[in-house]
Backbone as numpy.savetxt, mean C-alpha at the origin, in Angstrom:
# Nx Ny Nz CAx CAy CAz Cx Cy Cz
-7.64 3.89 -19.64 -7.28 4.84 -20.38 -8.24 5.27 -21.72
-8.72 6.15 -21.97 -9.17 6.15 -23.32 -7.86 6.49 -24.34
-8.23 6.48 -25.64 -7.13 7.07 -26.83 -7.24 8.70 -26.73
-8.32 9.69 -26.14 -8.30 10.78 -25.77 -7.11 11.11 -25.01
-6.83 10.67 -23.58 -6.11 11.06 -22.45 -4.65 10.53 -22.75
-4.59 9.36 -23.84 -3.28 9.02 -23.96 -2.43 10.06 -25.16
-3.72 10.46 -26.12 -3.18 11.06 -27.02 -2.73 12.87 -26.17
-3.37 13.32 -25.46 -3.14 14.10 -24.10 -2.03 14.27 -23.70
-1.24 13.11 -23.65 -0.02 12.68 -22.75 -0.25 11.92 -21.49
-1.03 11.89 -21.22 -1.51 10.90 -19.85 -0.80 9.68 -20.00
0.16 9.39 -19.10 0.38 8.04 -18.90 -0.75 6.86 -18.70
-0.38 5.47 -19.66 -0.84 4.31 -19.36 -0.45 4.17 -18.04
-1.46 3.81 -17.20 -0.98 3.42 -15.89 -1.43 2.16 -15.71
-0.80 1.31 -14.76 -0.47 0.02 -14.57 0.11 -0.31 -12.85
0.03 -1.69 -12.78 0.33 -1.79 -11.36 1.36 -3.10 -11.76
1.44 -3.38 -10.47 2.21 -4.93 -10.90 2.90 -5.20 -9.06
3.71 -6.27 -8.83 3.91 -6.78 -7.42 5.61 -7.14 -7.64
6.24 -7.43 -6.92 7.44 -8.14 -6.39 7.15 -8.93 -5.07
6.39 -10.15 -5.84 5.76 -11.07 -4.81 6.50 -12.01 -4.26
6.93 -12.53 -3.16 8.00 -13.46 -2.75 7.84 -14.45 -1.66
8.42 -15.47 -1.56 8.49 -16.17 -0.80 9.94 -16.59 0.12
9.55 -17.80 0.95 11.00 -18.20 1.35 10.94 -19.60 1.70
11.98 -20.03 0.92 12.18 -21.13 0.38 13.55 -21.83 0.77
13.76 -22.39 1.50 14.51 -22.98 2.35 15.62 -22.42 2.91
14.66 -21.07 4.01 15.98 -20.14 3.99 16.14 -18.78 3.14
16.01 -19.31 1.80 16.25 -18.36 0.95 15.22 -17.33 0.76
15.32 -16.06 0.72 13.78 -15.35 0.05 13.53 -15.34 -1.83
12.78 -15.87 -2.55 12.70 -15.84 -3.95 11.89 -14.75 -4.38
11.82 -14.42 -5.41 10.81 -13.56 -5.99 10.46 -14.19 -7.48
8.89 -13.71 -7.96 8.49 -14.17 -8.76 8.67 -13.66 -9.95
9.50 -14.03 -11.32 9.54 -12.91 -12.38 8.75 -14.22 -13.83
8.35 -13.36 -14.69 7.56 -13.88 -15.64 8.17 -13.72 -16.98
7.88 -14.54 -17.80 8.13 -14.24 -19.60 7.15 -14.65 -20.37
7.03 -13.37 -20.80 5.78 -12.89 -21.50 6.59 -13.60 -23.61
5.77 -14.56 -24.00 6.07 -14.67 -25.23 6.47 -13.79 -26.33
5.26 -12.94 -26.12 4.70 -12.11 -27.29 6.35 -10.85 -27.43
6.51 -10.68 -26.44 7.75 -9.79 -26.27 9.11 -10.42 -26.13
8.77 -11.85 -25.84 9.90 -12.64 -25.46 11.21 -12.23 -24.13
10.53 -11.41 -23.27 11.42 -10.85 -22.36 10.71 -11.79 -21.16
11.64 -10.90 -19.78 11.49 -11.59 -18.65 10.95 -9.98 -17.89
10.10 -10.05 -16.74 9.68 -9.23 -16.50 9.20 -9.26 -14.93
8.85 -7.97 -14.09 8.16 -8.38 -12.84 6.59 -8.26 -13.55
5.67 -9.20 -12.93 4.08 -9.21 -13.07 3.63 -7.83 -13.18
2.77 -7.63 -13.57 2.21 -6.08 -14.10 1.57 -6.27 -14.96
0.77 -5.15 -15.29 -0.40 -5.25 -16.11 -1.26 -3.96 -15.98
-2.28 -3.69 -16.75 -3.23 -2.32 -16.69 -4.26 -2.30 -16.23
-4.33 -1.04 -15.35 -5.37 -0.79 -14.57 -6.92 -0.84 -15.51
-7.61 -1.54 -15.03 -9.17 -1.54 -15.21 -9.75 -0.17 -15.21
-10.35 0.13 -16.07 -11.79 1.12 -15.85 -11.49 1.44 -13.72
-11.60 2.65 -13.53 -11.88 2.87 -12.07 -11.08 1.71 -10.88
-10.07 1.37 -11.47 -9.40 0.20 -10.88 -8.34 1.09 -9.76
-8.59 0.93 -8.57 -7.34 1.36 -7.59 -5.87 0.35 -7.66
-5.09 1.20 -8.19 -3.58 0.71 -8.16 -2.84 -0.86 -7.68
-3.62 -0.73 -6.05 -3.26 -1.44 -5.18 -4.42 -2.75 -5.75
-5.37 -2.76 -6.11 -6.32 -3.58 -6.27 -6.08 -4.23 -7.51
-5.23 -3.63 -8.55 -5.03 -4.24 -10.17 -3.31 -4.98 -9.35
-2.43 -4.25 -8.72 -1.38 -5.05 -8.52 -1.73 -6.39 -7.74
-2.61 -6.44 -6.83 -2.71 -7.91 -6.46 -3.47 -8.93 -7.41
-4.35 -8.38 -8.65 -4.71 -8.97 -9.61 -4.00 -9.62 -10.46
-3.27 -8.60 -10.78 -2.14 -8.62 -11.73 -1.03 -10.02 -11.65
-0.70 -9.88 -10.30 0.14 -11.06 -9.58 -0.70 -12.81 -9.79
-2.12 -12.80 -9.48 -2.70 -13.38 -9.59 -2.96 -13.71 -11.35
-2.83 -13.46 -11.98 -3.07 -13.64 -13.30 -2.02 -14.34 -14.11
-1.12 -13.29 -13.40 0.03 -13.80 -14.40 1.14 -14.70 -13.99
1.13 -14.43 -12.43 2.35 -15.75 -11.94 0.98 -16.78 -10.77
0.03 -16.77 -10.76 -0.91 -17.69 -10.65 -1.04 -16.99 -9.06
-0.42 -16.51 -8.17 0.18 -16.15 -6.66 -0.69 -15.37 -6.35
-1.17 -15.38 -5.01 -2.24 -14.80 -4.01 -1.41 -13.88 -3.41
-0.92 -12.75 -3.19 -0.23 -11.79 -2.83 -0.88 -11.00 -1.75
0.11 -11.00 -0.49 -0.51 -10.05 0.42 0.39 -8.76 0.69
-0.36 -7.51 0.30 0.88 -6.35 0.16 1.00 -5.72 1.54
2.88 -4.95 1.23 3.52 -5.36 2.44 3.82 -3.49 2.16
4.68 -3.26 1.04 5.19 -2.11 1.02 4.99 -1.31 -0.35
4.61 -0.41 -0.61 4.55 0.35 -1.85 5.84 1.00 -2.18
6.61 0.39 -3.40 7.68 0.44 -3.94 7.66 1.63 -4.93
8.88 2.26 -4.94 8.97 3.46 -6.03 8.65 3.28 -7.68
7.33 3.94 -8.25 6.97 3.09 -9.14 8.33 4.21 -10.01
7.88 3.14 -11.49 8.53 4.03 -12.35 8.26 4.54 -13.94
8.43 5.32 -14.81 7.81 5.58 -15.58 8.44 5.79 -16.86
8.27 4.74 -17.80 8.95 4.52 -19.24 8.17 4.71 -20.28
8.76 4.98 -21.92 8.32 4.73 -23.07 8.03 3.68 -23.29
6.44 3.40 -23.77 6.56 1.78 -24.35 6.68 1.75 -25.76
7.09 0.51 -26.26 7.59 0.26 -27.44 7.07 1.62 -28.61
5.67 1.41 -28.68 4.95 2.43 -29.02 5.20 4.07 -28.79
6.08 4.32 -28.05 6.52 5.84 -27.49 5.27 6.61 -26.86
4.17 5.88 -26.13 3.54 6.33 -25.20 3.90 6.06 -23.85
3.95 7.00 -23.02 4.52 7.19 -21.47 3.90 5.65 -20.53
4.46 5.47 -19.76 3.48 4.26 -18.77 3.97 4.64 -17.70
3.01 4.43 -16.62 3.66 4.51 -15.22 2.85 3.40 -14.22
3.80 2.74 -13.44 3.92 1.37 -12.83 3.55 1.38 -11.78
2.85 1.00 -10.89 3.14 1.37 -9.31 3.25 0.02 -8.72
4.46 -0.53 -8.19 4.65 -1.69 -7.60 4.45 -1.59 -6.07
3.95 -2.98 -5.27 4.02 -3.29 -4.13 4.84 -4.73 -3.87
5.43 -4.65 -2.68 5.98 -6.15 -2.67 4.98 -6.57 -1.65
4.89 -7.70 -2.11 3.70 -8.78 -1.48 4.22 -10.29 -0.94
3.89 -10.28 0.11 4.09 -11.79 0.68 3.30 -13.07 -0.17
3.94 -13.86 -0.80 3.05 -14.92 -1.04 1.61 -15.94 -0.34
0.76 -15.52 -0.38 -0.05 -16.40 0.61 -0.72 -17.82 0.22
-0.83 -17.85 -1.11 -1.09 -19.31 -1.62 -0.88 -19.41 -3.25
-0.38 -20.16 -3.94 -0.40 -20.26 -5.43 -1.29 -21.22 -5.81
-2.04 -21.38 -6.77 -3.07 -22.24 -7.40 -2.11 -23.68 -8.50
-0.66 -23.11 -8.70 -0.12 -23.99 -9.76 0.00 -23.63 -11.03
0.71 -22.93 -11.31 0.93 -22.41 -12.84 0.83 -23.06 -14.12
-0.08 -22.54 -14.56 -0.44 -23.24 -16.16 -0.12 -22.04 -17.59
1.03 -22.38 -18.22 1.18 -21.95 -19.19 0.13 -21.16 -20.11
0.51 -19.89 -20.51 -0.56 -19.60 -21.30 -0.11 -18.40 -22.84
-1.11 -17.96 -23.14 -0.53 -17.21 -24.48 0.35 -15.83 -23.80
0.04 -15.32 -23.03 0.21 -13.65 -22.30 1.59 -14.43 -21.43
1.76 -15.30 -20.58 2.40 -15.72 -19.75 2.81 -17.03 -19.81
4.10 -17.49 -20.57 4.35 -19.17 -20.53 5.37 -19.62 -19.53
5.84 -19.02 -18.51 7.11 -19.54 -17.34 6.83 -18.17 -16.41
7.47 -19.20 -15.47 7.05 -18.00 -14.01 8.35 -19.26 -13.33
9.62 -18.05 -12.93 10.85 -18.83 -12.34 10.80 -18.08 -10.86
11.23 -18.87 -9.58 11.00 -18.10 -8.57 13.08 -17.92 -8.07
13.31 -16.52 -7.90 14.88 -16.73 -8.41 15.27 -16.00 -6.88
16.26 -15.77 -6.36 16.49 -14.55 -5.10 16.79 -13.89 -5.97
16.52 -12.68 -5.26 16.12 -10.98 -6.18 17.20 -10.69 -7.06
18.73 -11.17 -6.54 20.24 -10.32 -7.32 20.08 -11.57 -8.63
19.80 -12.84 -8.53 19.33 -13.71 -9.95 18.23 -13.25 -10.65
16.95 -13.14 -9.89 15.67 -12.18 -10.21 16.58 -11.16 -11.67
17.35 -9.68 -10.90 17.70 -8.83 -11.75 18.78 -9.37 -12.62
19.39 -10.19 -12.90 20.41 -10.86 -13.88 19.20 -11.48 -14.96
18.09 -11.49 -14.88 17.40 -12.40 -15.90 16.71 -11.19 -16.17
15.79 -10.58 -15.55 15.05 -9.45 -16.40 15.38 -8.76 -17.12
14.55 -8.37 -18.18 15.01 -7.52 -19.41 15.30 -6.03 -19.09
14.45 -5.26 -18.45 14.44 -4.11 -18.23 15.13 -3.09 -17.17
15.80 -2.10 -17.62 16.28 -1.69 -16.05 15.33 -1.10 -15.02
14.21 -0.79 -15.88 13.44 0.05 -14.44 13.02 -1.22 -13.42
12.78 -2.75 -14.03 12.46 -4.25 -13.03 13.64 -3.95 -12.16
15.14 -3.72 -12.34 16.33 -4.28 -12.13 16.63 -3.38 -10.75
15.56 -1.87 -11.06 15.59 -0.93 -10.14 14.52 -1.35 -8.60
13.73 -1.81 -9.37 12.44 -2.54 -8.68 12.96 -3.14 -7.59
13.58 -4.04 -8.42 14.25 -5.04 -7.30 15.06 -4.70 -6.55
15.82 -3.97 -6.59 16.88 -3.84 -5.97 16.25 -3.04 -4.67
15.56 -1.67 -4.79 14.39 -1.59 -3.84 13.78 -2.75 -2.80
13.34 -3.55 -3.52 12.61 -4.36 -2.87 13.75 -5.37 -1.60
15.03 -5.73 -2.26 15.99 -6.15 -2.00 16.60 -5.19 -0.41
16.63 -4.08 -0.41 16.89 -3.15 0.73 16.14 -2.91 1.23
14.71 -3.73 1.82 13.94 -3.99 2.54 14.10 -5.00 3.46
14.17 -4.59 5.46 14.46 -5.62 5.99 12.96 -6.46 6.07
13.32 -7.82 6.13 12.03 -8.68 6.48 10.90 -7.90 6.83
9.62 -7.94 6.65 8.52 -7.39 7.19 7.62 -8.54 7.57
7.44 -8.21 8.82 6.69 -9.18 9.70 5.52 -8.83 10.20
4.97 -7.60 9.61 3.60 -7.19 10.20 3.37 -5.97 9.35
1.78 -6.00 9.16 1.07 -4.98 8.32 -0.20 -4.40 8.70
0.01 -3.03 9.32 -1.25 -2.27 9.69 -1.61 -1.35 8.94
-3.10 -1.18 8.73 -3.52 0.10 7.85 -3.65 1.11 8.83
-3.97 1.91 9.09 -4.36 3.13 9.65 -4.99 4.59 9.20
-6.37 4.39 9.00 -7.03 5.03 8.60 -7.67 6.24 9.30
-8.46 7.26 8.98 -9.42 8.33 9.26 -10.48 8.05 8.81
-11.28 8.37 9.92 -12.89 7.82 9.52 -13.16 8.58 8.21
-14.34 7.72 7.82 -15.14 8.09 6.59 -15.83 9.95 6.87
-16.33 10.42 5.72 -17.27 11.39 5.73 -18.45 11.50 7.03
-18.61 11.98 8.02 -19.52 11.96 8.88 -20.26 13.61 9.00
-20.16 14.27 7.73 -20.90 15.92 7.84 -19.68 16.64 8.65
-20.40 17.51 9.19 -19.95 18.65 9.62 -20.10 18.73 11.51
-18.84 18.79 12.27 -19.35 19.24 13.38 -20.15 20.13 14.35
-20.24 21.16 13.63 -21.09 22.58 13.44 -22.65 22.22 13.55
-22.87 21.39 12.22 -24.34 20.83 12.12 -24.96 19.71 12.48
-24.23 18.93 13.81 -24.34 18.47 14.58 -25.05 18.24 15.77
-25.96 18.43 15.75 -26.75 18.62 17.23 -26.65 17.83 18.43
-26.09 16.65 18.40 -25.90 16.06 19.78 -24.58 16.23 19.89
-23.79 14.77 20.78 -22.40 14.78 21.19 -21.69 14.47 20.26
-20.32 14.89 19.77 -19.43 14.78 18.65 -19.49 13.73 18.87
-19.10 12.27 20.26 -18.93 10.84 19.52 -20.11 10.27 19.07
-21.16 11.03 19.02 -22.33 10.34 18.53 -22.72 10.27 16.69
-21.79 11.21 16.22 -21.54 11.42 15.07 -21.93 10.36 13.84
-22.48 10.47 13.32 -22.39 9.07 12.83 -21.91 9.31 10.61
-21.66 8.59 10.24 -21.51 8.24 8.92 -22.12 8.75 7.90
-22.37 9.89 6.97 -23.41 10.06 5.95 -23.19 9.34 4.79
-23.90 9.46 3.63 -23.95 8.31 2.62 -22.79 8.49 1.71
-22.09 9.61 1.84 -20.62 9.49 1.09 -19.56 9.04 1.63
-19.82 9.24 3.61 -19.13 8.12 4.18 -18.90 7.07 4.39
-20.65 6.45 4.07 -20.40 4.79 4.03 -20.35 4.42 2.48
-20.06 4.99 1.49 -19.73 4.67 0.18 -18.42 4.45 0.83
-17.44 6.12 0.81 -16.00 5.34 1.77 -15.34 4.43 2.35
-16.21 4.56 3.23 -16.20 3.21 3.95 -15.93 1.35 3.27
-17.01 1.41 2.30 -17.26 -0.07 1.75 -16.08 -0.23 0.59
-15.10 1.15 0.23 -14.13 1.05 -0.96 -12.80 1.01 0.16
-13.14 1.65 1.44 -11.68 1.03 2.18 -11.91 -0.14 2.64
-13.24 -1.06 3.16 -12.71 -2.54 3.15 -12.34 -3.28 2.28
-12.75 -2.79 0.66 -11.82 -3.63 -0.47 -10.84 -3.77 -0.81
-10.09 -2.62 -0.07 -8.74 -2.40 -0.22 -8.05 -3.05 0.93
-8.44 -2.20 2.18 -7.98 -3.17 3.66 -8.13 -5.06 3.37
-8.80 -5.21 3.04 -9.27 -6.54 2.78 -7.82 -7.29 2.43
-7.25 -6.63 1.44 -6.09 -7.17 0.46 -4.73 -7.54 2.11
-5.09 -7.13 2.92 -3.84 -7.30 3.65 -4.08 -8.43 4.76
-5.23 -8.83 5.15 -5.49 -10.06 5.30 -5.43 -9.30 6.96
-6.23 -8.80 7.32 -5.82 -8.41 8.90 -6.87 -8.76 9.89
-6.26 -9.50 10.90 -6.38 -10.52 11.89 -7.20 -9.93 12.95
-6.70 -8.42 13.15 -7.77 -7.59 14.04 -8.03 -6.07 13.58
-9.03 -6.03 14.15 -9.62 -4.14 13.36 -10.01 -3.28 14.94
-9.48 -2.16 14.93 -9.13 -1.72 15.99 -9.83 -0.26 15.82
-10.53 0.19 16.53 -11.03 1.95 16.42 -10.83 2.79 17.50
-11.21 3.50 17.36 -11.64 4.73 18.49 -12.62 4.70 18.93
-12.98 5.25 19.61 -14.46 5.22 20.12 -15.53 5.96 19.61
-15.14 7.10 19.03 -16.43 7.74 18.20 -17.31 6.66 17.47
-17.95 7.00 17.00 -19.59 6.10 16.31 -18.78 6.13 15.37
-18.44 7.13 14.19 -18.35 7.16 13.01 -16.90 6.66 12.66
-15.71 6.64 13.93 -14.79 5.47 13.47 -15.30 3.89 13.72
-16.18 3.48 14.35 -16.44 2.37 14.61 -17.00 1.87 13.17
-17.88 2.71 12.65 -18.61 2.49 11.36 -17.93 2.40 9.98
-17.20 3.11 10.22 -16.16 3.19 8.85 -15.14 1.82 8.75
-15.45 0.90 9.62 -14.75 -0.10 10.01 -15.62 -1.56 9.79
-16.88 -0.93 9.59 -17.88 -1.90 9.84 -18.45 -3.01 8.49
-18.11 -2.08 7.48 -17.92 -2.91 6.21 -16.55 -3.57 5.75
-15.72 -3.61 6.72 -14.32 -4.33 6.37 -14.81 -5.79 7.38
-15.45 -5.34 8.71 -15.75 -6.41 9.84 -16.57 -7.61 9.11
-17.59 -6.51 8.23 -18.77 -7.59 7.73 -18.50 -9.08 6.76
-17.01 -8.24 5.42 -16.60 -8.62 5.03 -15.39 -9.85 5.27
-14.96 -9.77 6.19 -14.09 -10.69 7.17 -14.41 -11.02 8.33
-15.94 -11.10 8.70 -15.98 -11.50 9.76 -15.81 -11.53 10.70
-14.75 -10.54 11.29 -14.26 -9.90 12.52 -15.20 -8.98 13.20
-14.70 -9.13 14.76 -15.42 -7.87 15.53 -14.60 -7.06 15.63
-15.13 -5.58 16.22 -14.14 -4.45 16.18 -13.89 -4.55 17.55
-12.43 -4.05 17.43 -12.15 -3.57 19.24 -12.12 -2.05 19.17
-12.75 -1.64 20.55 -12.67 -0.03 20.65 -11.54 0.07 21.52
-10.81 0.97 21.09 -9.57 1.01 21.93 -9.57 2.84 22.17
-9.79 3.50 23.02 -9.98 4.63 23.44 -8.39 5.21 23.28
-7.50 4.57 23.64 -6.12 4.93 23.40 -5.84 5.89 21.64
-6.88 5.54 20.91 -6.64 6.38 19.35 -7.74 7.19 19.52
-8.39 8.26 20.69 -9.15 8.72 20.72 -8.63 10.45 20.87
-9.67 11.62 20.53 -8.65 13.02 20.95 -8.22 12.69 22.29
-7.26 13.34 22.86 -6.90 13.84 24.10 -8.19 13.98 25.06
-8.00 13.20 26.33 -9.23 13.46 27.48 -8.83 14.62 27.92
-9.96 15.29 28.35 -9.60 17.04 29.46 -8.63 16.77 30.24
-7.32 17.41 30.47 -6.44 17.32 30.76 -5.16 16.62 30.91
-5.66 16.10 29.69 -4.33 14.65 29.40 -3.85 16.01 28.05
-2.17 15.57 28.14 -1.85 16.29 27.17 -1.35 15.57 25.67
-1.72 16.51 24.72 -1.15 15.40 23.33 -0.57 14.65 23.41
0.67 15.25 23.66 2.07 14.40 23.92 1.80 12.89 24.39
1.36 13.12 25.32 1.03 11.76 26.11 0.21 11.02 25.56
-1.01 11.63 24.44 -1.86 10.39 23.73 -0.90 10.03 22.71
-0.17 10.53 22.03 0.87 10.36 21.19 1.75 9.39 21.24
2.05 9.62 22.49 3.23 8.21 22.75 2.06 7.25 23.03
1.52 7.39 23.42 0.15 6.10 24.30 -0.19 5.18 23.11
-0.62 6.12 21.86 -1.66 5.01 20.55 0.25 4.60 20.04
1.22 5.69 19.89 2.22 4.77 19.31 2.83 3.52 19.74
2.67 3.80 20.95 3.10 2.35 21.66 2.40 1.11 21.44
0.91 1.78 21.37 -0.03 0.59 21.21 -0.19 -0.21 19.89
0.45 0.97 18.73 0.38 0.30 17.44 1.72 -0.59 17.23
2.90 -0.22 17.75 3.89 -1.06 18.05 3.55 -2.39 18.77
2.73 -2.55 19.83 2.79 -3.60 20.64 1.62 -4.51 19.55
0.78 -3.92 19.18 0.38 -4.81 18.00 1.05 -5.62 16.96
2.18 -4.82 16.01 2.75 -5.37 15.15 3.69 -6.12 15.53
4.16 -5.74 16.89 5.24 -6.90 17.71 4.83 -8.47 17.72
3.48 -8.45 17.18 2.60 -9.78 18.02 2.22 -10.62 16.33
3.34 -9.69 15.50 3.41 -10.45 14.36 2.11 -10.51 13.27
1.08 -9.72 14.41 -0.31 -9.54 13.60 -0.85 -8.43 12.74
-1.71 -8.69 11.38 -1.94 -7.52 10.70 -2.77 -6.99 11.10
-3.08 -5.79 11.37 -4.40 -5.43 11.65 -5.01 -3.96 11.06
-5.92 -3.60 11.31 -6.72 -2.41 10.64 -6.96 -1.21 11.94
-6.59 -0.33 11.94 -6.86 0.69 13.19 -7.46 2.08 12.63
-8.88 2.26 13.00 -9.60 3.64 12.39 -9.44 4.79 13.88
-9.09 5.96 13.59 -8.83 7.05 13.84 -9.37 8.55 13.62
-9.07 9.40 14.51 -9.55 10.58 13.94 -8.26 11.51 13.10
-8.62 12.59 12.38 -7.75 13.29 11.80 -6.76 14.16 12.12
-7.31 14.44 13.54 -6.57 15.04 14.87 -5.35 13.96 15.43
-5.63 13.12 15.11 -4.80 11.80 15.85 -4.15 11.18 15.31
-4.13 11.15 14.01 -3.08 10.31 12.71 -2.11 10.47 13.09
-2.02 11.97 12.51 -0.69 12.76 11.60 0.40 12.39 13.09
-0.04 13.06 14.33 1.06 13.03 15.26 1.75 11.85 15.73
0.66 11.23 15.58 0.88 9.87 15.74 1.96 8.33 15.03
1.89 8.92 14.04 2.60 8.72 12.69 4.16 9.20 13.03
3.98 10.74 12.87 5.25 11.26 13.09 6.23 10.99 14.60
5.46 10.72 15.48 5.54 10.11 16.86 6.52 8.27 15.97
6.25 7.72 15.58 6.40 6.27 15.01 7.45 6.85 14.45
7.94 7.47 13.21 8.74 8.05 12.29 9.97 8.67 13.10
9.99 9.36 14.11 10.69 9.62 14.99 11.45 8.54 15.76
10.75 7.79 16.52 11.67 6.40 17.19 12.03 5.51 16.21
11.64 5.04 15.09 11.61 4.08 14.06 13.04 4.62 13.38
13.09 5.60 13.08 13.78 6.35 11.73 13.81 5.85 10.40
12.50 5.74 10.06 11.88 4.72 8.84 11.94 6.11 7.86
12.69 5.94 6.64 12.78 6.91 5.80 12.29 6.06 4.49
11.22 5.46 4.25 11.26 4.37 3.09 10.04 5.60 2.46
9.65 6.81 2.46 9.00 7.59 1.99 7.72 7.27 1.85
6.64 8.26 1.41 5.03 8.49 2.06 4.62 7.60 0.43
5.56 7.02 -0.08 4.75 6.16 -0.93 3.88 6.66 -2.77
4.30 7.82 -2.99 3.68 9.13 -4.07 3.95 7.87 -5.12
2.91 8.40 -6.16 3.11 7.91 -7.63 3.87 8.56 -8.90
4.81 9.32 -8.41 5.53 10.03 -8.97 6.23 9.30 -9.90
7.38 8.06 -9.42 7.89 7.66 -10.14 9.16 8.13 -10.44
9.96 7.42 -11.10 11.04 7.80 -11.87 11.27 7.68 -13.32
12.05 7.96 -14.22 11.96 7.98 -15.61 12.86 7.50 -16.09
12.44 5.80 -16.33 12.84 5.29 -17.11 12.35 4.98 -18.75
13.63 4.51 -19.33 12.67 4.07 -20.76 13.00 2.47 -20.70
12.24 2.10 -22.13 12.24 0.68 -22.11 13.37 0.23 -22.86
13.90 0.20 -22.41 15.25 0.01 -23.11 15.74 -1.69 -22.54
16.48 -2.30 -23.06 17.24 -3.88 -22.67 17.81 -3.56 -21.56
17.72 -4.49 -20.49 18.18 -4.15 -19.79 20.01 -4.05 -19.78
20.89 -3.29 -19.21 22.19 -3.29 -19.31 22.53 -2.00 -20.06
21.43 -1.14 -20.70 21.73 0.07 -21.21 21.82 1.28 -20.46
21.56 0.92 -19.16 22.06 1.91 -18.38 21.54 1.32 -17.00
22.45 1.98 -16.12 23.12 1.79 -14.41 21.66 2.15 -13.75
21.99 0.86 -12.62 21.11 0.62 -11.69 21.17 1.76 -10.88
22.44 2.50 -11.10 22.91 3.62 -10.50 22.77 3.41 -8.63
22.81 4.70 -7.63 23.17 4.05 -6.35 22.03 4.24 -5.76
22.01 3.88 -4.42 20.10 3.63 -3.68 20.35 5.42 -3.54
18.78 5.25 -3.06 18.58 7.30 -2.41 18.81 7.42 -1.36
19.42 8.55 -1.44 19.67 9.24 -0.19 18.67 9.17 0.85
19.18 8.65 2.88 17.49 8.80 3.23 17.28 10.35 3.63
15.49 10.30 3.56 15.12 11.36 3.87 15.28 12.18 5.57
14.86 13.17 5.57 14.74 13.63 6.91 13.74 13.35 7.82
13.56 13.60 8.80 12.54 12.56 9.82 11.03 13.82 9.23
10.25 13.18 9.27 8.88 13.76 8.77 8.06 14.67 10.02
7.75 15.66 9.49 6.52 16.18 10.81 5.33 15.61 10.45
4.01 15.98 11.93 2.72 15.81 11.35 2.23 16.38 10.20
2.33 17.31 10.10 1.93 17.85 8.81 2.16 16.67 7.20
3.09 16.31 7.02 3.30 15.42 6.08 2.72 14.19 6.17
1.86 13.65 7.25 0.87 12.90 7.80 -0.35 13.39 7.84
-1.18 14.19 7.37 -2.12 14.82 7.03 -3.07 13.70 6.32
-4.49 13.43 6.58 -4.76 12.54 6.16 -6.60 12.74 5.96
-6.99 12.84 4.60 -8.62 12.76 4.04 -9.17 11.99 4.95
-10.51 12.30 4.87 -11.63 11.46 5.43 -11.47 10.20 4.39
-11.42 8.94 5.02 -12.06 7.82 4.17 -10.85 7.28 3.59
-9.29 7.70 4.15 -8.08 7.31 3.17 -6.71 7.12 4.66
-5.56 7.08 4.21 -4.97 6.71 5.21 -3.71 5.94 4.52
-3.01 5.14 5.48 -1.36 4.64 5.38 -1.38 3.07 5.57
-0.17 2.43 5.14 0.17 1.23 5.46 1.42 1.47 6.21
1.50 0.15 7.09 2.63 1.00 8.06 3.17 -0.26 8.09
4.30 -0.90 7.41 5.12 -1.83 7.69 5.95 -2.00 8.33
6.48 -3.22 9.64 6.98 -3.46 10.30 8.22 -4.78 10.58
9.30 -4.49 11.08 10.10 -5.81 11.13 10.34 -5.86 12.73
9.47 -6.90 13.50 9.30 -6.95 14.74 8.57 -5.41 15.08
9.02 -4.99 16.23 8.17 -3.79 17.01 9.03 -2.42 16.19
9.51 -2.59 14.57 10.36 -1.11 14.15 9.39 -0.88 13.05
9.20 0.13 12.70 8.87 0.72 11.31 9.59 0.69 10.41
9.34 -0.25 9.53 10.61 -0.10 8.32 9.69 1.12 6.88
8.70 1.07 6.86 8.05 2.01 5.55 6.79 2.08 5.77
6.48 3.00 5.42 5.14 4.10 5.32 4.54 4.33 3.93
3.51 3.61 3.37 2.68 3.69 2.45 1.36 4.38 2.05
1.36 5.13 1.65 -0.18 5.94 1.60 -0.93 5.15 0.69
-2.22 5.13 1.28 -2.92 4.23 0.61 -4.08 4.88 -0.61
-4.12 6.21 -0.42 -4.57 6.76 -1.52 -5.96 5.82 -1.90
-6.72 6.18 -1.22 -8.25 5.16 -1.18 -9.10 5.74 -1.79
-8.77 7.12 -2.84 -10.08 7.55 -3.90 -9.38 7.48 -4.90
-8.04 6.69 -5.20 -7.26 6.71 -6.16 -7.94 5.50 -7.64
-8.05 5.84 -8.23 -9.22 5.52 -9.47 -10.74 5.37 -9.29
-11.53 6.69 -8.74 -12.61 6.62 -8.57 -12.65 7.68 -9.12
-14.16 8.52 -9.15 -14.61 9.68 -10.34 -14.04 10.92 -8.97
-13.48 11.56 -9.31 -12.70 12.66 -8.20 -11.47 12.13 -7.70
-10.86 11.42 -7.71 -10.26 10.43 -6.99 -8.45 11.46 -7.31
-7.43 11.24 -6.72 -6.38 11.43 -6.83 -5.71 11.07 -8.58
-5.14 11.63 -9.16 -4.49 11.39 -10.26 -3.11 10.24 -9.93
């Protein structure tokens, strides 16, 4: 962020993670000590120019805690005033620890502790970290994460002379597909599934090349066949997503804009998920020492969401977190965040 943007009142943007591991049957999370401030906090840091918050969160966890984390759920973000009075917005993700390189103390972070969430909440120095830890502790154990994305730009149906199923990505679409590949690779998908239209398969091709995985074409994610009721297709596609998740397998699915919203709304209804849509609006906290403000009660459950609330832009999508065959959290990917013209 430039000095001009900060002076205009726009918050400094940062990202971080509640990275967890299971040790002897107990879930532990990482907190870090910063000698410059002599405080304990969750690992986090500022976004680099043009960097997506999810990429930044994974990078900061690796840099500060020396842990490679796999994102699972977008936690409620927090806003607070830094010591210099400038507002800051931090977007947090829960992350499963995949690997650790063995922490070495440095000038920015000189200690890392792995503690149960309640003990970590008693150690961290700021109330906003306590709130984030509480949000994490309220989640059930996540067993699978699925990325569900809409195909990237492929021009307009009305200007394509051939069969619609053969419509191809344009140059903007290929750029979106490459951006999606870098983001979706962070969840380490084992399976890549696509609706039959060529533009859907092409959207996953950069990810398939990056991971050296094949793309499985599955027509259950297509628009309804002639004579097939849309509700029947929604149920079939939702059942397929549940079956993939129940295998404890992370995967990415690419479909069409008319298909994704009703299918996700169907999953929302049957699973009773009320984890929010992962916006970055955040809470308004202050950078006081912990104890200066109470954590407060957990948020009230939200109402069931309609298909309209799952509308998805081209080249964008959602991360779905499952506990077994039950959807427990939905996080908007915001694939263009950090790019020119992206969402704020």
